[in-house]
C-alpha positions as CSV (number, residue, x, y, z in Angstrom):
1,X,-0.9,-31.2,-31.2
2,X,-3.3,-32.4,-33.8
3,X,-5.8,-30.0,-35.3
4,X,-9.5,-30.9,-35.6
5,X,-11.6,-28.8,-38.0
6,X,-11.6,-25.0,-37.7
7,X,-12.0,-25.0,-33.9
8,X,-9.5,-25.4,-31.1
9,X,-6.7,-27.9,-31.8
10,X,-7.6,-31.4,-30.6
11,X,-5.5,-32.5,-27.6
12,X,-3.4,-35.6,-27.7
13,X,-2.5,-37.8,-24.8
14,X,1.0,-36.3,-24.8
15,X,-0.5,-32.8,-24.6
16,X,-2.5,-33.8,-21.5
17,X,0.6,-35.4,-19.9
18,X,2.5,-32.1,-20.4
19,X,-0.3,-30.3,-18.7
20,X,-0.2,-32.6,-15.7
21,X,3.6,-32.1,-15.4
22,X,3.5,-28.3,-15.8
23,X,4.0,-27.8,-12.1
24,X,7.6,-29.2,-12.3
25,X,9.1,-26.2,-14.1
26,X,7.2,-23.8,-11.9
27,X,8.5,-25.5,-8.7
28,X,12.1,-25.4,-10.0
29,X,11.9,-21.6,-10.6
30,X,10.1,-20.9,-7.3
31,X,12.6,-22.9,-5.3
32,X,15.5,-21.2,-7.0
33,X,14.0,-17.8,-6.1
34,X,13.2,-18.9,-2.6
35,X,16.8,-20.0,-2.0
36,X,18.4,-17.0,-3.6
37,X,20.1,-18.9,-6.4
38,X,20.0,-16.1,-9.0
39,X,21.6,-13.6,-6.6
40,X,24.3,-16.2,-5.9
41,X,25.0,-16.5,-9.6
42,X,25.5,-12.8,-10.1
43,X,29.2,-13.3,-11.0
44,X,29.0,-16.9,-12.0
45,X,29.8,-19.8,-9.7
46,X,30.2,-23.6,-9.4
47,X,27.4,-25.6,-7.8
48,X,29.6,-26.1,-4.8
49,X,30.2,-22.3,-4.5
50,X,26.4,-21.6,-4.8
51,X,25.6,-24.3,-2.2
52,X,28.0,-22.6,0.2
53,X,26.5,-19.2,-0.3
54,X,22.9,-20.3,0.1
55,X,23.6,-23.0,2.7
56,X,22.2,-26.0,0.8
57,X,23.4,-29.5,0.0
58,X,26.0,-29.4,-2.9
59,X,24.7,-32.4,-4.8
60,X,21.1,-31.3,-4.6
61,X,22.1,-27.7,-5.6
62,X,23.9,-29.0,-8.6
63,X,20.8,-30.9,-9.8
64,X,18.7,-27.8,-9.3
65,X,21.1,-25.7,-11.3
66,X,21.2,-28.2,-14.1
67,X,17.4,-28.1,-14.2
68,X,17.5,-24.3,-14.5
69,X,19.8,-24.8,-17.5
70,X,17.1,-26.9,-19.1
71,X,14.6,-24.2,-18.5
72,X,16.8,-21.5,-20.2
73,X,17.4,-19.5,-17.0
74,X,21.0,-20.5,-16.4
75,X,23.9,-21.5,-18.6
76,X,26.7,-23.9,-17.7
77,X,30.2,-23.9,-19.1
78,X,33.3,-25.7,-17.6
79,X,31.3,-26.4,-14.5
80,X,30.5,-22.7,-13.9
81,X,26.9,-21.7,-13.9
82,X,25.8,-18.2,-14.9
83,X,22.5,-16.3,-15.2
84,X,21.1,-15.7,-18.6
85,X,20.1,-12.2,-19.7
86,X,16.5,-12.8,-18.7
87,X,17.3,-14.1,-15.2
88,X,19.7,-11.3,-14.6
89,X,17.0,-8.8,-15.6
90,X,14.0,-10.3,-13.9
91,X,15.1,-12.6,-11.1
92,X,18.0,-11.0,-9.4
93,X,16.6,-8.9,-6.4
94,X,17.3,-5.2,-6.5
95,X,17.1,-4.8,-10.3
96,X,14.7,-2.3,-11.9
97,X,12.7,-5.0,-13.6
98,X,12.9,-7.6,-10.8
99,X,9.8,-9.7,-10.6
100,X,9.0,-8.9,-7.0
101,X,5.6,-10.7,-7.3
102,X,7.4,-14.1,-7.4
103,X,7.5,-13.9,-3.6
104,X,3.7,-13.9,-3.4
105,X,3.6,-16.8,-6.0
106,X,5.8,-18.8,-3.6
107,X,3.1,-18.4,-0.9
108,X,0.4,-19.3,-3.4
109,X,1.9,-22.7,-3.9
110,X,0.6,-23.8,-0.6
111,X,-2.9,-22.6,-1.1
112,X,-3.2,-24.1,-4.6
113,X,-2.1,-27.4,-3.2
114,X,-5.4,-27.4,-1.4
115,X,-7.5,-27.1,-4.6
116,X,-8.9,-30.7,-4.3
117,X,-10.0,-30.1,-0.7
118,X,-11.5,-26.7,-1.7
119,X,-13.5,-28.2,-4.5
120,X,-14.9,-30.9,-2.2
121,X,-15.8,-28.4,0.6
122,X,-16.7,-25.4,-1.5
123,X,-14.3,-23.2,0.4
124,X,-10.6,-23.0,1.2
125,X,-9.5,-25.2,4.1
126,X,-7.0,-22.4,4.9
127,X,-9.6,-19.7,5.0
128,X,-9.5,-17.7,8.2
129,X,-5.9,-18.3,8.8
130,X,-4.0,-15.0,9.1
131,X,-1.0,-14.4,6.9
132,X,2.2,-14.2,8.8
133,X,4.3,-11.1,8.5
134,X,6.4,-12.5,5.6
135,X,3.2,-13.5,3.8
136,X,1.6,-10.1,4.2
137,X,4.8,-8.3,3.0
138,X,5.1,-10.6,0.0
139,X,1.5,-9.9,-1.0
140,X,1.9,-6.1,-0.7
141,X,5.1,-6.2,-2.7
142,X,3.4,-8.2,-5.4
143,X,0.6,-5.7,-5.5
144,X,3.1,-2.8,-5.7
145,X,5.0,-4.5,-8.6
146,X,1.8,-4.7,-10.7
147,X,0.0,-1.6,-9.6
148,X,3.0,0.8,-9.9
149,X,3.2,-0.1,-13.6
150,X,-0.4,0.2,-14.5
151,X,-1.9,2.7,-12.0
152,X,-1.0,5.8,-14.0
153,X,-2.6,4.5,-17.2
154,X,-5.7,3.3,-15.4
155,X,-6.2,6.7,-13.6
156,X,-5.8,8.5,-16.9
157,X,-8.8,6.6,-18.2
158,X,-11.0,8.3,-15.6
159,X,-12.7,11.7,-15.8
160,X,-11.2,13.6,-12.8
161,X,-13.0,16.9,-13.4
162,X,-14.3,18.2,-10.1
163,X,-12.6,15.4,-8.1
164,X,-10.8,16.7,-5.0
165,X,-10.9,13.8,-2.5
166,X,-10.3,10.2,-3.5
167,X,-10.5,7.1,-1.3
168,X,-8.5,4.0,-2.3
169,X,-10.2,1.1,-0.4
170,X,-7.9,-1.8,0.4
171,X,-5.2,0.1,-1.4
172,X,-2.2,-1.9,-0.1
173,X,1.0,-0.1,-1.2
174,X,-1.0,3.0,-2.2
175,X,0.0,3.1,-5.9
176,X,-3.4,4.1,-7.1
177,X,-3.8,6.8,-4.4
178,X,-0.4,8.1,-5.5
179,X,-1.4,8.0,-9.2
180,X,-4.6,10.0,-8.4
181,X,-2.6,12.6,-6.4
182,X,-0.1,12.9,-9.2
183,X,-2.8,13.3,-11.8
184,X,-4.0,16.6,-10.4
185,X,-2.6,19.0,-7.9
186,X,-6.3,19.5,-6.7
187,X,-6.6,15.9,-5.6
188,X,-5.9,14.7,-2.0
189,X,-6.1,10.9,-1.7
190,X,-6.4,8.5,1.1
191,X,-5.6,4.8,1.4
192,X,-7.8,2.6,3.6
193,X,-6.4,-0.7,4.7
194,X,-6.0,-3.1,7.6
195,X,-3.8,-2.1,10.6
196,X,-1.4,-4.9,9.7
197,X,-0.9,-3.4,6.2
198,X,-0.7,0.4,6.7
199,X,2.8,0.4,8.1
200,X,3.9,-1.0,4.8
201,X,1.7,1.6,3.0
202,X,3.3,4.5,4.8
203,X,6.7,3.3,3.7
204,X,5.7,3.4,0.1
205,X,4.0,6.7,0.4
206,X,6.9,8.3,2.2
207,X,9.4,6.8,-0.3
208,X,7.4,8.6,-3.0
209,X,7.6,11.9,-1.2
210,X,3.8,12.2,-1.1
211,X,3.0,12.0,2.6
212,X,1.4,15.5,2.5
213,X,-0.9,14.5,-0.4
214,X,-1.8,10.9,0.5
215,X,-3.3,10.0,3.9
216,X,-3.1,6.4,5.3
217,X,-6.1,5.3,7.3
218,X,-6.2,2.0,9.3
219,X,-9.5,0.2,9.4
220,X,-11.5,-2.9,8.5
221,X,-14.1,-2.4,5.8
222,X,-15.9,-5.5,7.0
223,X,-16.6,-3.9,10.4
224,X,-16.7,-0.2,10.1
225,X,-17.6,2.6,7.7
226,X,-15.3,4.1,5.1
227,X,-15.8,7.8,6.1
228,X,-17.6,10.6,4.2
229,X,-17.1,13.4,1.8
230,X,-15.3,11.7,-1.1
231,X,-15.7,12.5,-4.8
232,X,-14.4,9.2,-6.0
233,X,-14.1,5.9,-4.2
234,X,-11.8,3.4,-5.9
235,X,-11.9,-0.4,-5.2
236,X,-9.2,-2.2,-7.2
237,X,-9.1,-6.0,-7.0
238,X,-11.0,-6.0,-3.7
239,X,-14.3,-7.6,-4.6
240,X,-12.8,-10.9,-5.8
241,X,-11.7,-11.7,-2.2
242,X,-15.3,-11.5,-0.9
243,X,-18.6,-13.3,-1.4
244,X,-21.4,-11.6,-3.4
245,X,-23.3,-10.8,-0.2
246,X,-20.2,-9.3,1.4
247,X,-19.6,-7.2,-1.7
248,X,-23.1,-5.8,-1.6
249,X,-22.4,-4.5,1.9
250,X,-19.0,-3.1,0.8
251,X,-20.3,-1.4,-2.3
252,X,-23.1,0.2,-0.1
253,X,-20.4,1.5,2.3
254,X,-18.5,2.9,-0.7
255,X,-21.6,4.6,-1.9
256,X,-22.3,6.1,1.5
257,X,-18.8,7.6,1.5
258,X,-19.5,9.5,-1.7
259,X,-20.6,13.1,-2.0
260,X,-23.8,13.5,-4.2
261,X,-22.7,13.1,-7.8
262,X,-19.5,11.2,-6.8
263,X,-18.5,8.0,-8.5
264,X,-17.5,4.5,-7.3
265,X,-15.0,2.8,-9.5
266,X,-14.4,-1.0,-9.3
267,X,-11.5,-2.6,-11.1
268,X,-11.6,-6.4,-11.4
269,X,-10.8,-9.4,-13.6
270,X,-14.3,-9.7,-15.1
271,X,-15.5,-13.2,-16.1
272,X,-17.9,-13.7,-19.1
273,X,-21.5,-14.4,-18.2
274,X,-21.1,-18.1,-18.9
275,X,-17.8,-18.2,-16.9
276,X,-15.7,-19.9,-19.5
277,X,-13.5,-16.9,-20.4
278,X,-11.4,-15.0,-20.5
279,X,-8.8,-17.5,-19.3
280,X,-7.1,-15.4,-16.7
281,X,-10.4,-14.5,-15.0
282,X,-11.6,-18.2,-15.0
283,X,-8.4,-19.4,-13.4
284,X,-8.4,-16.6,-11.0
285,X,-11.7,-17.8,-9.7
286,X,-9.9,-20.9,-8.6
287,X,-7.2,-18.8,-6.9
288,X,-10.0,-17.2,-4.8
289,X,-11.5,-20.6,-4.1
290,X,-8.3,-21.9,-2.6
291,X,-7.3,-18.7,-0.8
292,X,-10.6,-17.3,0.6
293,X,-13.8,-18.3,2.3
294,X,-16.1,-17.0,-0.4
295,X,-14.1,-15.0,-2.9
296,X,-14.7,-15.4,-6.7
297,X,-14.4,-13.6,-10.0
298,X,-17.6,-11.8,-11.0
299,X,-19.4,-11.1,-14.2
300,X,-20.3,-7.5,-15.2
301,X,-24.0,-8.2,-14.5
302,X,-23.2,-9.2,-10.9
303,X,-21.2,-6.0,-10.2
304,X,-24.0,-3.9,-11.8
305,X,-26.4,-5.6,-9.4
306,X,-24.2,-4.7,-6.4
307,X,-24.1,-1.1,-7.6
308,X,-27.9,-1.0,-8.1
309,X,-28.5,-2.3,-4.6
310,X,-26.3,0.5,-3.4
311,X,-28.4,3.1,-5.2
312,X,-25.7,3.9,-7.8
313,X,-26.8,4.7,-11.4
314,X,-25.3,5.6,-14.8
315,X,-23.2,2.5,-14.5
316,X,-20.7,2.1,-17.3
317,X,-17.9,-0.3,-18.3
318,X,-14.4,0.5,-19.5
319,X,-11.9,-2.3,-20.4
320,X,-8.2,-1.6,-19.7
321,X,-5.2,-2.8,-21.5
322,X,-4.2,-4.9,-18.5
323,X,-6.8,-7.7,-18.5
324,X,-8.9,-5.8,-16.1
325,X,-12.2,-3.9,-16.4
326,X,-13.5,-0.8,-14.7
327,X,-17.2,-0.7,-13.7
328,X,-18.2,2.8,-12.7
329,X,-21.4,3.9,-10.9
330,X,-22.6,7.4,-9.9
331,X,-24.3,8.5,-6.7
332,X,-27.5,10.5,-7.4
C-alpha cells in the first residue's frame, strides 16, 4: 500500500480488490464452523474421515480443509489435517475460550447479503421477520459470550451506593443483572425480556446459582411499562435496535420505572457527531440497517436528547475499555 503525505496511506487498485474479496476468508471459516469441521479434527483426520463425520461430500470437504490451511487454522501433513493451537482454543465447541458468538455471525451473513436492498429502501427487507428458535438461541449465546466477559468491569465503573433494585432491560442471558447482584449483597436485580427469550435467561441464571437474587420478567417494552421502584435501570446495547422516536418512548419508560434520584444507564457503541468514526460504530450502523426496521448507532448528543425528553438530568458520559460508552442520567 502506497503512502501519501502524512495522512492515511493511499490505496492502490490491489488494495481495493483485496477489500472486495475479503468475504471469501470469512465464508470459509463460517462454513467450517457451521459444518462442525473443527470438532471433527479434534484428533486429526483425513478429508475422507472428516466428510464421513460431518456428512459432506469428500472432494468438497478436502478443498475446504485445504483453504483452512491457507488461512492458518488447519495444518496438513501426510494427508492428515489437524487443528492449529488457535482453532483448538477458539473454534472447538465446549472449550473455555470457544468463540460462541460465531453462531450469531453465521446468521448475520444472510442479513448482510441484503445490504444493497437495504440502502435502496432505507430499511431491511428482512425487518419484521421473526427469528427462528435457532436464530434466537445463537443471538443470546453471542450476547452471553461478550457480556459475561465485560459485565463485571462495566458494573464496577458505576457508583452503586444506595442501589438496592436494578432492572436490566432487554438483558438476554442476564449477565449484567448477575454482575449487579454479585457486586453487592444489597442488590436484587431483574431481567426484562421477550417471552421467547426468558426461558434461555432462566437457564443462565439458574446455572449461575442466582435464581434467588435475579428475577426474570417476560414482557415487551414496545407495548407495556417496565414496572416501578428501581434505583437503577440498565439498557445495554438496546437503543441501537430502534429508531430515534422509539428510543424516546423507551427511555421515558425507563425513567418512569425509576425511584426519585435513580439513574438510567445506557451502554452503546457511540458514533462521532459527524458519523465517520469510530470504525466499529460506523460499521455497526450498517448492521442495524440490514437487520432492523429503524435501528442505528447514535451520537452522544442524540442520547442526551432522549434523556432530556424523559426528564433526566445530570447526564454524564463514561467510556469503557470495550469500545462502548455509558451515558448516565438521573431522575429528579
